[in-house]
C-alpha positions as CSV (number, residue, x, y, z in Angstrom):
1,M,-17.2,-12.9,30.2
2,N,-17.3,-10.6,27.2
3,Y,-14.0,-9.1,26.1
4,K,-14.0,-5.4,25.3
5,N,-11.1,-4.1,23.2
6,P,-9.7,-1.0,25.0
7,Y,-8.7,0.5,21.6
8,E,-12.1,0.1,19.9
9,Y,-12.8,3.8,20.2
10,L,-9.9,4.6,17.9
11,S,-11.4,2.7,15.0
12,G,-12.3,4.6,11.8
13,K,-10.6,7.9,12.7
14,L,-7.7,8.1,10.3
15,S,-6.2,11.5,11.0
16,N,-2.6,11.1,9.9
17,Q,-2.3,13.6,7.0
18,K,0.7,11.9,5.5
19,L,-1.2,8.6,5.2
20,I,-4.3,10.4,3.8
21,N,-2.1,12.2,1.3
22,A,-0.5,8.9,0.3
23,G,-3.9,7.5,-0.6
24,F,-4.7,5.5,2.5
25,S,-8.2,5.2,4.0
26,E,-9.5,3.5,7.1
27,R,-12.4,1.1,6.6
28,T,-14.6,-1.4,8.4
29,Y,-15.7,-4.8,7.0
30,D,-18.6,-6.6,8.7
31,T,-18.7,-10.3,8.2
32,G,-21.9,-10.7,10.1
33,N,-20.1,-12.2,13.0
34,V,-17.1,-10.0,13.4
35,K,-16.4,-6.4,12.4
36,L,-12.8,-5.9,11.1
37,N,-11.2,-2.5,11.1
38,Y,-8.4,-2.0,8.6
39,I,-6.4,0.6,6.6
40,A,-6.0,0.2,2.9
41,G,-3.5,1.9,0.6
42,P,-3.4,2.9,-3.0
43,K,-3.4,0.3,-5.8
44,N,0.4,0.4,-6.5
45,G,0.9,-3.4,-6.9
46,P,-0.2,-6.7,-5.5
47,A,-2.0,-6.9,-2.2
48,L,0.1,-7.1,1.0
49,L,-1.7,-8.0,4.2
50,L,-0.2,-6.9,7.5
51,I,-1.6,-8.5,10.6
52,P,-0.5,-7.0,14.0
53,A,-0.1,-9.0,17.2
54,Q,-3.1,-10.0,19.3
55,I,-5.3,-6.9,20.0
56,G,-2.7,-4.9,18.1
57,M,-3.6,-2.0,15.8
58,W,-2.7,-1.1,12.3
59,E,-0.9,1.9,13.7
60,S,1.9,-0.3,14.8
61,Y,2.9,-0.3,11.1
62,K,2.7,3.5,10.6
63,K,6.4,3.9,9.8
64,V,6.4,1.3,7.0
65,L,3.0,1.9,5.4
66,I,4.0,4.6,3.0
67,P,7.3,2.9,1.9
68,L,5.5,-0.4,1.4
69,S,2.7,1.3,-0.6
70,Q,5.2,2.2,-3.3
71,N,5.1,-1.4,-4.5
72,F,2.0,-2.9,-3.0
73,Q,-1.6,-2.2,-2.2
74,V,-1.2,-2.5,1.6
75,Y,-3.9,-3.7,3.9
76,A,-3.3,-3.6,7.7
77,V,-5.9,-5.2,9.8
78,D,-6.8,-3.7,13.2
79,K,-8.9,-6.1,15.3
80,G,-12.1,-8.0,15.2
81,R,-15.2,-7.4,17.3
82,N,-17.9,-10.0,17.9
83,T,-21.3,-8.6,16.7
84,L,-23.5,-11.6,17.9
């Protein structure tokens, strides 16, 4: 049985103007086996990787992204999707 993530349709559609104004962008990285969706913040310090719970989304960190981005370059991973 193939798993289909019910939140997949939300990927790549950053529309939160506060996050955009703070320098965040939503991106996808294709490993060849898995596509990872993530949000990346401005380069304001060392990298900080936030990983939500299983099938969680980066949006679960919405309230802390901007404060954390004051001292870190924040990356929040969304989910993976098998491409094979």
